Structures are given as C-alpha cells and as structure tokens.
C-alpha positions as CSV (number, residue, x, y, z in Angstrom):
1,X,-2.0,22.3,1.1
2,X,-1.8,20.9,4.7
3,X,1.2,18.4,4.6
4,X,0.4,17.3,8.2
5,X,-3.3,16.5,7.2
6,X,-2.1,14.5,4.2
7,X,0.5,12.6,6.4
8,X,-2.3,11.8,8.9
9,X,-4.5,10.6,6.2
10,X,-1.9,8.2,4.8
11,X,-1.0,6.9,8.4
12,X,-4.6,6.3,9.2
13,X,-5.0,4.5,5.8
14,X,-2.0,2.2,6.7
15,X,-3.7,1.5,10.0
16,X,-6.9,0.6,8.2
17,X,-5.1,-2.0,6.2
18,X,-4.2,-3.7,9.6
19,X,-7.9,-4.3,10.2
20,X,-7.9,-6.8,7.2
21,X,-11.4,-5.7,6.2
22,X,-11.9,-4.4,2.7
23,X,-14.8,-2.1,3.9
24,X,-12.3,-0.2,6.0
25,X,-10.4,1.2,2.9
26,X,-13.1,3.0,0.7
27,X,-13.6,5.8,3.2
28,X,-10.0,6.9,2.5
29,X,-10.8,7.2,-1.2
30,X,-12.7,9.6,-3.3
31,X,-14.4,7.1,-5.6
32,X,-16.0,9.8,-7.7
33,X,-12.5,11.1,-8.8
34,X,-10.7,7.7,-8.8
35,X,-7.7,7.8,-11.2
36,X,-5.6,4.7,-10.6
37,X,-4.5,1.9,-8.3
38,X,-1.4,-0.3,-8.9
39,X,-0.3,-2.9,-6.3
40,X,3.2,-4.4,-6.7
41,X,1.9,-7.9,-7.2
42,X,-0.7,-7.0,-9.7
43,X,0.5,-6.8,-13.4
44,X,-1.7,-3.8,-14.5
45,X,-3.2,-0.7,-13.2
46,X,-6.8,-0.6,-12.1
47,X,-8.6,2.4,-13.6
48,X,-12.0,1.7,-12.0
49,X,-12.7,1.8,-8.3
50,X,-14.9,-1.3,-8.6
51,X,-11.9,-3.4,-9.8
52,X,-9.8,-2.0,-6.8
53,X,-12.5,-2.8,-4.4
54,X,-12.8,-6.4,-5.7
55,X,-9.0,-6.7,-5.4
56,X,-9.2,-5.6,-1.7
57,X,-12.1,-8.1,-1.1
58,X,-10.1,-10.9,-2.5
59,X,-7.1,-10.0,-0.3
60,X,-9.4,-10.0,2.8
61,X,-9.8,-13.7,2.3
62,X,-6.1,-14.3,1.7
63,X,-4.5,-12.3,4.6
64,X,-4.4,-13.1,8.2
65,X,-2.6,-9.9,9.1
66,X,-1.0,-7.0,7.2
67,X,1.2,-4.2,8.5
68,X,2.3,-1.1,6.5
69,X,5.0,1.2,7.6
70,X,5.3,4.5,5.7
71,X,7.9,7.2,5.6
72,X,9.4,9.6,5.2
73,X,6.6,11.4,3.3
74,X,7.2,14.1,0.8
75,X,4.2,16.1,-0.4
76,X,4.1,18.2,-3.6
77,X,1.1,20.2,-4.9
78,X,-0.1,19.3,-8.4
79,X,-3.1,21.6,-8.9
80,X,-5.6,23.5,-6.7
81,X,-6.8,20.8,-4.1
82,X,-4.7,18.0,-5.6
83,X,-1.4,16.8,-4.1
84,X,1.1,14.0,-4.8
85,X,2.7,12.2,-1.9
86,X,5.9,10.1,-2.2
87,X,7.2,7.7,0.4
88,X,8.7,4.5,1.2
89,X,6.5,1.6,2.4
90,X,7.7,-1.5,4.3
91,X,5.1,-4.1,4.4
92,X,4.6,-7.5,6.3
93,X,1.8,-9.9,5.3
94,X,0.8,-13.1,7.1
95,X,-1.3,-15.3,5.0
96,X,-4.2,-17.2,6.4
97,X,-3.7,-21.0,6.8
98,X,-7.0,-21.7,5.0
99,X,-6.4,-19.0,2.2
100,X,-8.0,-20.1,-1.1
101,X,-8.1,-18.4,-4.5
102,X,-11.4,-17.3,-6.1
103,X,-11.2,-20.5,-8.1
104,X,-11.4,-22.5,-4.8
105,X,-7.8,-23.6,-5.3
106,X,-5.5,-23.4,-2.3
107,X,-3.4,-20.3,-2.2
108,X,0.2,-21.1,-2.7
109,X,1.4,-18.8,0.1
110,X,-1.2,-20.0,2.6
111,X,0.2,-20.1,6.3
112,X,3.3,-18.2,5.4
113,X,4.5,-14.6,6.1
114,X,6.5,-12.3,3.9
115,X,7.6,-8.8,3.8
116,X,9.1,-6.2,1.5
117,X,9.7,-2.6,0.5
118,X,8.2,-0.3,-2.1
119,X,8.2,3.2,-3.1
120,X,4.7,4.7,-3.2
121,X,3.4,7.5,-5.3
122,X,-0.1,8.5,-4.0
123,X,-2.5,11.2,-5.4
124,X,-4.8,13.0,-3.1
125,X,-7.7,15.3,-3.6
126,X,-9.0,17.8,-0.9
127,X,-12.7,17.5,-0.3
128,X,-15.1,18.7,2.4
129,X,-14.4,15.7,4.4
130,X,-10.6,16.2,4.2
131,X,-7.8,14.7,2.0
132,X,-8.9,11.5,0.0
133,X,-6.9,9.2,-2.1
134,X,-7.5,9.3,-5.9
135,X,-4.4,7.3,-7.0
136,X,-1.9,4.9,-5.6
137,X,1.1,3.1,-7.2
138,X,3.7,0.8,-5.6
139,X,7.0,0.5,-7.2
140,X,9.6,-2.0,-6.0
141,X,13.3,-1.5,-7.0
142,X,14.9,-3.5,-9.7
143,X,15.8,-7.0,-8.5
144,X,19.6,-6.3,-8.4
145,X,19.0,-3.1,-6.3
146,X,16.5,-4.7,-4.1
147,X,18.6,-7.7,-3.3
148,X,21.7,-5.6,-2.6
149,X,19.6,-3.5,-0.3
150,X,18.2,-6.5,1.5
151,X,21.8,-7.8,2.1
152,X,22.6,-4.4,3.6
153,X,19.5,-4.3,5.7
154,X,20.1,-7.8,7.2
155,X,23.6,-7.2,8.3
156,X,23.8,-7.2,12.2
157,X,23.7,-3.7,13.6
158,X,27.0,-4.2,15.5
159,X,28.7,-5.4,12.3
160,X,28.0,-2.4,10.2
161,X,30.6,0.3,9.4
162,X,30.4,3.3,11.5
C-alpha cells in the first residue's frame, strides 16, 4: 500500500472538484467496483455509480465555485489492493446567481456562499492505472459539537489562550 500515492489521488480529486465539471470526477473512480457515495447534504447513500454521476451533474449547474481542503489523511489497509482513507474536509461553495433546480425552480442558495467541515471515509482500490475511489462518505459532527467548534474556530487568533 502506497500512502503517498493514495494521498496524491485524494488531493488531485479535491482539485478536480474545483473545475466544477462533472466529467472531471469519474476518472478518479473505479465505476466497475463502485460501492457507495454519501454527500453530507444528501439523505441517502448512492449505491449505483449512475446516481452519483447524476448528482455531480446537478451540482455542476448549481455551483459557481467549490474548494475542498483535505487533511490530515490516515490510510489503513482493508484487503489486498483495497484501502480506507480517513480525513477531515473543509469545504467552501459559491452558488451560481442563476442556479435552478432540475424542476426549473430557483435554487434557494443561489448567489450565496457557504462553507463547512466534514470527516470523510473513502475506500480506494488499486488498479493498473493507480488508486481509484470506490466509496466516499461525508460525516458532519453532531450540531452541538459542530457549533461549539465553529465558535472556537472563529475566535481571533490573538485572543486565543496560549
């Protein structure tokens, strides 16, 4: 298991999100061995790659810009050629001014920006073309924990205890 190659794959995947093009994401995935995908804002796991691709295509029309920051990354072997990666993910999204839902209705976050923090559990499989994702799940903290950490993070640097 090559931790550096897995980290590089994940960082390149985060950079691909910045392109805001659904077509930039599938090359990082092994669709033939796809297991699951769970975004924080989606209420279910996708267990088919086609559903995940449709979700990414919908996002492409909603987002104006997206930035993911990953780390630190911990990697654990699961089986021969399969590894799990666990890491924190800070995200920023700016929604397009003209964003519309698939129904044609105006997207309620259009023209706004937001950000947050998740913990990610990713499953990767080694192939002839390197490490490819086969699973992804984003987990936010419980509301009370998340809000407390938000208050800690937003305190001015020079006001924090030493």
